C-alpha positions as CSV (number, residue, x, y, z in Angstrom):
1,M,-49.9,20.9,-32.0
2,S,-51.3,16.9,-32.0
3,L,-51.6,14.3,-33.6
4,T,-54.7,12.5,-34.2
5,V,-53.9,8.8,-33.9
6,R,-57.4,6.6,-35.0
7,H,-57.1,3.0,-32.2
8,G,-59.5,0.5,-32.4
9,L,-62.1,-0.1,-35.3
10,M,-64.3,-2.0,-34.2
11,L,-65.2,0.4,-30.7
12,G,-64.8,2.9,-33.3
13,T,-62.8,5.2,-30.3
14,W,-60.5,7.8,-30.9
15,W,-57.9,9.2,-28.7
16,K,-55.4,12.2,-28.8
17,I,-51.5,12.7,-28.3
18,S,-49.3,15.5,-28.5
19,A,-46.1,15.0,-31.2
20,R,-44.0,14.6,-28.3
21,E,-45.2,11.8,-27.1
22,F,-45.9,10.4,-29.9
23,S,-42.3,10.6,-30.5
24,T,-41.2,9.1,-27.2
25,V,-43.5,5.8,-28.2
26,R,-41.9,5.5,-30.9
27,Q,-38.1,5.9,-29.4
28,E,-39.6,3.2,-27.0
29,T,-40.4,1.1,-29.3
30,L,-37.3,1.4,-31.4
31,A,-35.3,1.3,-28.8
32,A,-36.5,-2.2,-27.5
33,K,-36.1,-3.5,-31.1
34,V,-32.7,-2.3,-30.6
35,A,-31.9,-4.3,-27.9
36,K,-33.3,-7.0,-29.4
37,Y,-31.0,-7.0,-33.0
38,A,-28.2,-5.9,-30.3
39,A,-28.8,-9.7,-28.5
40,K,-27.5,-11.8,-31.3
41,R,-23.8,-12.1,-33.3
42,P,-22.8,-11.1,-36.0
43,N,-23.0,-13.5,-38.7
44,P,-18.9,-14.3,-40.1
45,V,-18.4,-13.2,-43.1
46,N,-15.0,-13.3,-45.5
47,I,-14.4,-12.5,-49.1
48,Q,-14.8,-15.9,-50.9
49,S,-18.0,-16.6,-49.3
50,W,-19.7,-13.4,-50.0
51,M,-18.0,-13.6,-54.1
52,S,-19.4,-17.9,-53.9
53,E,-22.4,-17.5,-52.6
54,F,-23.8,-14.2,-53.1
55,G,-23.2,-14.0,-56.5
56,Q,-26.8,-12.4,-57.1
57,P,-28.0,-9.2,-56.5
58,K,-31.2,-10.6,-54.9
59,Q,-29.3,-13.3,-52.3
60,L,-27.0,-10.4,-51.1
61,A,-30.0,-8.1,-50.3
62,E,-31.8,-10.6,-48.5
63,F,-28.9,-11.0,-45.9
64,L,-28.5,-7.4,-45.9
65,C,-31.4,-7.3,-44.8
66,H,-31.4,-10.2,-41.8
67,E,-27.4,-9.0,-41.0
68,M,-27.1,-4.7,-41.2
69,P,-30.2,-4.9,-38.4
70,I,-27.5,-6.5,-36.0
71,R,-24.6,-4.7,-36.8
72,Y,-26.1,-1.5,-36.5
73,A,-27.6,-2.2,-33.8
74,E,-24.3,-3.2,-32.4
75,R,-22.8,0.0,-33.1
76,I,-25.6,2.5,-31.1
77,R,-25.2,0.1,-28.3
78,C,-21.5,0.5,-28.7
79,I,-21.7,4.7,-29.0
80,E,-24.4,3.9,-25.6
81,T,-21.6,2.9,-23.5
82,I,-19.9,5.8,-23.5
83,S,-21.9,7.8,-20.5
84,E,-21.4,11.4,-22.2
85,W,-22.6,10.6,-25.4
86,R,-25.9,12.5,-25.6
87,H,-24.0,15.2,-24.3
88,V,-21.3,14.7,-27.3
89,E,-23.0,17.1,-30.5
90,E,-21.3,15.4,-32.7
91,L,-21.1,11.2,-31.1
92,A,-25.3,12.4,-31.0
93,A,-25.3,13.0,-34.8
94,V,-23.4,9.4,-35.1
95,H,-25.9,7.5,-32.7
96,D,-28.6,9.3,-34.9
97,I,-27.6,8.2,-37.6
98,Q,-27.1,4.4,-37.4
99,L,-30.7,3.9,-35.4
100,N,-31.7,5.4,-39.1
101,A,-29.9,3.0,-41.6
102,F,-31.5,0.4,-38.4
103,E,-34.9,0.9,-38.6
104,T,-34.7,1.6,-42.8
105,F,-33.0,-2.0,-43.0
106,S,-35.4,-3.4,-40.5
107,Q,-38.2,-2.3,-42.0
108,Q,-37.1,-3.5,-45.4
109,Q,-39.8,-6.4,-47.4
110,R,-39.3,-8.9,-48.6
111,T,-40.8,-6.8,-51.6
112,Q,-38.2,-4.3,-51.8
113,W,-35.5,-6.2,-51.6
114,E,-36.6,-8.3,-54.7
115,D,-37.1,-4.4,-56.3
116,A,-33.1,-4.3,-57.2
117,S,-33.8,-0.1,-58.1
118,Q,-35.6,0.7,-55.3
119,F,-33.0,-1.8,-52.6
120,K,-30.1,-0.5,-54.8
121,A,-31.7,3.2,-53.9
122,M,-32.0,2.7,-50.4
123,V,-28.5,1.3,-49.7
124,E,-26.9,4.0,-52.0
125,D,-29.2,6.5,-49.3
126,V,-27.7,5.1,-45.9
127,Q,-24.4,5.3,-47.8
128,L,-24.4,8.8,-48.1
129,E,-25.3,9.8,-44.9
130,D,-22.8,7.8,-43.7
131,R,-20.1,9.9,-44.8
132,R,-20.1,12.9,-42.3
133,T,-20.0,9.4,-39.9
134,K,-15.6,9.0,-39.2
135,F,-15.2,13.2,-39.3
136,L,-17.7,13.4,-36.9
137,L,-16.1,10.4,-34.3
138,M,-13.3,12.6,-35.4
139,Q,-14.0,15.7,-33.4
140,A,-16.2,13.7,-30.7
141,A,-13.0,12.3,-29.6
142,Q,-11.1,15.4,-29.0
143,K,-14.2,16.3,-27.6
144,L,-14.8,13.7,-25.2
145,R,-10.8,13.8,-24.4
146,A,-10.6,17.8,-23.6
147,Q,-13.6,17.5,-20.6
148,R,-11.8,14.4,-19.0
149,Q,-8.6,16.9,-19.6
150,S,-6.9,13.5,-20.7
151,D,-3.5,14.6,-22.0
152,S,-2.1,11.4,-22.4
153,F,-2.4,8.4,-24.2
154,T,-2.2,5.2,-22.5
155,D,-5.0,6.9,-19.8
156,P,-7.5,3.7,-18.9
157,F,-10.0,6.7,-20.6
158,S,-8.0,6.8,-23.6
159,L,-7.2,2.6,-24.2
160,E,-11.0,2.6,-23.7
161,L,-11.8,5.5,-26.4
162,N,-9.1,4.0,-28.6
163,K,-11.1,0.8,-28.4
164,F,-14.4,1.6,-28.9
165,L,-13.2,3.4,-32.3
166,D,-11.6,1.0,-33.6
167,D,-14.4,-1.8,-32.6
168,F,-17.0,0.6,-34.3
169,L,-14.5,1.7,-37.3
170,L,-14.0,-2.0,-38.2
171,S,-17.2,-2.6,-37.8
172,R,-18.3,-0.1,-40.3
173,L,-15.4,-0.6,-43.0
174,G,-17.6,-4.7,-42.8
175,C,-20.9,-2.8,-42.8
176,N,-19.7,-0.8,-46.1
177,M,-17.4,-3.2,-48.2
178,L,-21.2,-5.3,-48.1
179,M,-23.4,-2.6,-49.6
180,G,-19.9,-1.6,-51.4
181,Q,-20.1,-5.4,-52.9
182,Y,-24.0,-5.5,-53.1
183,L,-24.2,-2.0,-55.3
184,A,-20.9,-3.7,-57.5
185,C,-23.7,-6.8,-57.8
186,T,-25.8,-4.0,-59.6
187,T,-23.4,-3.3,-62.6
188,S,-21.0,-4.5,-64.3
189,R,-18.5,-4.9,-62.4
190,S,-20.3,-7.5,-60.7
191,S,-17.6,-7.0,-57.7
192,I,-15.6,-4.7,-55.4
193,V,-12.9,-7.7,-56.2
194,N,-10.8,-6.6,-58.8
195,P,-9.1,-9.6,-60.4
196,Q,-6.5,-7.3,-62.1
197,C,-5.5,-4.7,-58.8
198,D,-2.5,-2.7,-60.3
199,A,-0.9,-1.1,-56.9
200,F,1.5,0.4,-59.4
201,E,-2.1,2.1,-61.2
202,I,-3.3,3.3,-58.0
203,C,-0.4,4.2,-56.3
204,Q,0.0,6.9,-59.0
205,K,-3.6,7.9,-58.6
206,A,-2.9,8.7,-55.0
207,A,-0.1,10.3,-54.8
208,D,-1.3,12.8,-58.0
209,E,-4.6,13.7,-55.9
210,V,-2.4,14.4,-52.3
211,K,-0.2,16.7,-54.8
212,R,-3.5,18.0,-55.7
213,R,-4.7,18.5,-52.7
214,C,-0.9,19.9,-51.3
215,R,-1.2,22.5,-54.0
216,N,-5.0,23.8,-53.5
217,S,-3.7,24.1,-49.5
218,Q,-0.4,25.4,-49.0
219,G,0.2,26.0,-52.1
220,R,3.6,23.7,-52.1
221,V,3.7,20.5,-53.2
222,P,6.8,18.0,-52.5
223,L,8.7,16.0,-55.0
224,L,6.8,12.5,-55.3
225,N,8.5,10.2,-57.2
226,V,6.5,5.8,-57.7
227,R,8.0,3.5,-59.3
228,A,7.5,-0.2,-59.3
229,F,9.6,-3.6,-59.9
230,T,9.2,-6.3,-61.2
231,M,10.3,-10.1,-59.4
232,S,14.2,-9.5,-61.3
233,G,14.0,-6.2,-60.4
234,Q,14.0,-4.5,-63.1
235,M,12.3,-1.2,-63.1
236,A,8.6,-2.0,-64.8
237,T,6.7,0.5,-67.0
238,E,2.6,1.6,-66.3
239,G,1.0,-1.9,-66.4
240,H,3.4,-4.1,-66.5
241,V,4.0,-5.2,-62.7
242,P,2.4,-8.7,-61.3
243,R,-1.1,-7.9,-60.8
244,F,-3.5,-9.4,-57.8
245,S,-7.4,-9.7,-56.4
246,Y,-7.6,-6.6,-54.1
247,I,-10.3,-4.1,-53.2
248,P,-9.1,-1.6,-55.1
249,G,-10.9,1.9,-52.7
250,I,-9.0,-0.1,-49.6
251,L,-5.6,0.2,-51.1
252,M,-6.0,3.4,-52.3
253,H,-7.6,4.9,-49.5
254,V,-3.7,3.3,-47.2
255,V,-2.0,5.1,-49.0
256,R,-3.5,8.2,-49.8
257,E,-3.6,8.5,-46.2
258,L,0.1,7.5,-45.4
259,L,1.2,10.2,-48.5
260,K,-0.7,12.8,-46.6
261,N,1.9,11.8,-43.7
262,S,4.4,12.1,-45.1
263,C,3.6,15.4,-47.9
264,Q,2.5,17.5,-44.4
265,A,5.2,16.5,-42.6
266,S,7.7,17.4,-45.3
267,L,5.9,21.4,-45.7
268,E,6.2,21.6,-42.2
269,L,10.1,21.2,-42.3
270,A,10.7,22.1,-44.9
271,K,11.3,26.6,-45.0
272,S,12.1,27.4,-48.9
273,E,11.7,25.3,-52.3
274,A,15.3,24.1,-52.1
275,E,15.2,22.5,-49.2
276,L,11.5,21.0,-50.3
277,E,13.2,19.6,-53.4
278,D,16.2,18.3,-51.2
279,M,13.0,16.0,-49.7
280,P,11.6,13.8,-52.0
281,I,9.0,11.0,-51.2
282,D,9.5,7.9,-52.7
283,V,7.0,5.0,-53.5
284,I,8.3,2.2,-54.0
285,V,6.3,-0.9,-55.2
286,C,7.6,-4.5,-55.5
287,A,5.7,-7.7,-56.1
288,D,5.9,-11.9,-56.8
289,K,4.7,-14.1,-57.3
290,Q,3.2,-14.6,-53.5
291,H,3.6,-10.9,-52.2
292,V,3.3,-7.0,-53.0
293,V,5.1,-4.7,-50.9
294,I,4.6,-0.6,-51.0
295,R,7.2,1.7,-49.1
296,I,6.7,4.8,-49.0
297,T,10.1,7.1,-47.3
298,D,10.8,10.6,-46.5
299,C,13.0,12.2,-45.3
300,A,11.0,14.8,-42.8
301,R,13.2,13.3,-39.8
302,G,10.7,11.1,-39.1
303,I,9.0,9.4,-35.8
304,P,11.1,9.8,-32.8
305,R,11.9,5.9,-32.0
306,H,9.8,6.1,-28.5
307,V,6.8,6.5,-29.2
308,G,6.9,3.3,-30.6
309,S,3.4,1.5,-31.1
310,K,1.2,5.0,-29.8
311,I,1.6,5.9,-33.3
312,W,-1.3,3.4,-34.7
313,S,-3.5,5.0,-32.2
314,Y,-6.1,7.2,-33.3
315,L,-5.8,9.3,-30.2
316,Y,-1.6,9.7,-31.0
317,S,-2.2,10.2,-34.8
318,G,-5.1,12.2,-35.3
319,S,-4.8,15.9,-35.4
320,P,-6.1,18.8,-37.3
321,T,-3.8,20.2,-40.4
322,A,-3.7,22.1,-43.6
323,M,-2.9,18.8,-44.9
324,T,-5.1,16.4,-43.4
325,G,-7.7,18.0,-41.9
326,L,-9.4,16.3,-39.5
327,S,-7.6,12.9,-39.3
328,F,-7.5,9.5,-37.4
329,G,-4.5,9.2,-39.5
330,Y,-2.0,6.1,-38.9
331,G,-4.7,4.6,-37.0
332,I,-7.2,4.3,-39.8
333,G,-4.8,3.0,-42.2
334,S,-3.9,0.0,-39.1
335,C,-7.9,-0.1,-39.2
336,F,-8.5,-0.2,-43.1
337,Y,-6.1,-1.9,-44.4
338,C,-8.6,-5.5,-42.4
339,G,-4.9,-7.9,-42.5
340,R,-3.0,-5.9,-40.1
341,L,-0.1,-6.3,-41.8
342,L,1.3,-3.0,-41.5
343,S,5.1,-1.9,-40.0
344,F,7.3,1.2,-39.2
345,F,11.0,0.7,-38.8
346,G,13.1,4.0,-39.6
347,V,17.3,4.1,-39.0
348,K,19.0,6.8,-37.0
349,G,19.9,9.9,-39.2
350,F,16.9,8.5,-41.9
351,E,13.4,7.7,-41.1
352,F,11.3,5.4,-43.3
353,R,8.8,7.9,-41.3
354,N,5.8,5.4,-42.9
355,P,4.5,2.5,-42.4
356,V,5.6,-0.8,-45.0
357,T,2.2,-2.2,-46.4
358,Q,2.6,-5.8,-47.3
359,I,-0.5,-6.7,-49.5
360,P,-0.9,-10.2,-49.3
361,F,-2.7,-12.0,-53.1
362,F,-6.2,-13.3,-52.6
363,P,-6.1,-16.5,-51.6
364,L,-4.5,-15.4,-48.5
365,M,-7.3,-12.4,-48.8
366,A,-9.6,-15.2,-48.4
367,A,-9.4,-15.8,-44.2
368,W,-10.2,-12.3,-44.0
369,D,-13.6,-11.7,-42.2
370,V,-15.9,-8.6,-42.7
371,A,-18.2,-9.8,-39.6
372,A,-18.4,-6.8,-37.0
């Protein structure tokens, strides 16, 4: 098969090149373009600035067209630092996803990003293709460790791989937040930040979803209680817990990941329904004028103390189970909660298996940087 390419209109000359040669030329041109953008630095943007500076879709679309190629190029180069990336199918697939998104954004013309409906469709397509990225990365990480025969979480390769995952996923999170903000601007919501975020309601929704997963995957459901308390210490009803400005999607993701781990551990330990009933999982939501704190506890014997900070490693907590599938576990929870105010503690004989999640109100969130 060959492609006919016209060249030199003044001379009227023609030549033929093979499809493979054409693809090679395109790849080399694209690689040079990636290198050009990768040499640039991402522009730091925080939530407060995007709400004040990018109130209109057109403004944010222009910023995305200039900024997203830089961030995607950075992630492409990040993948290419791993010598085996071409030989790990899943990592090569992630590379292609980033490269396609880079090409899409870098080719946008002014007339395209000024057309809100056309640009919105493009952003939605990019996000749709990116949905596979996290799962592919988890598979790639497991294959890379198997190839290196790494059974430790502290050897140089594992530490380097964990840093790669952290940098990559944080950069991806920043991009998804910016694209999510653009899509929100084109609807009546106007922002992904909800000034009246209800942590109690989100925890209840996360609990319902996880219980449904338990029922579908294992046929059993742990006892899962969600309660909220006001500043005075009184138990609060739905709608009466202090609300705060936050991104509901991020909070939902973190709580869901933590509950999945608690439920999986409880189901594995309990051998009968009677034992499962004696192992409740409690979600407590407390709030004052400064903070909202979510505490998740279970009776599944907890994580050994000697494990220490390794629970935050993507490699340590990322293991396949019937409940969670392939997951980055606590690592992804810490990544998605940008403030990193997640903590873990326990007492002998009764472990607080999951971290305490402390969430600051919006004035503190204003310092969050979503630069890659």
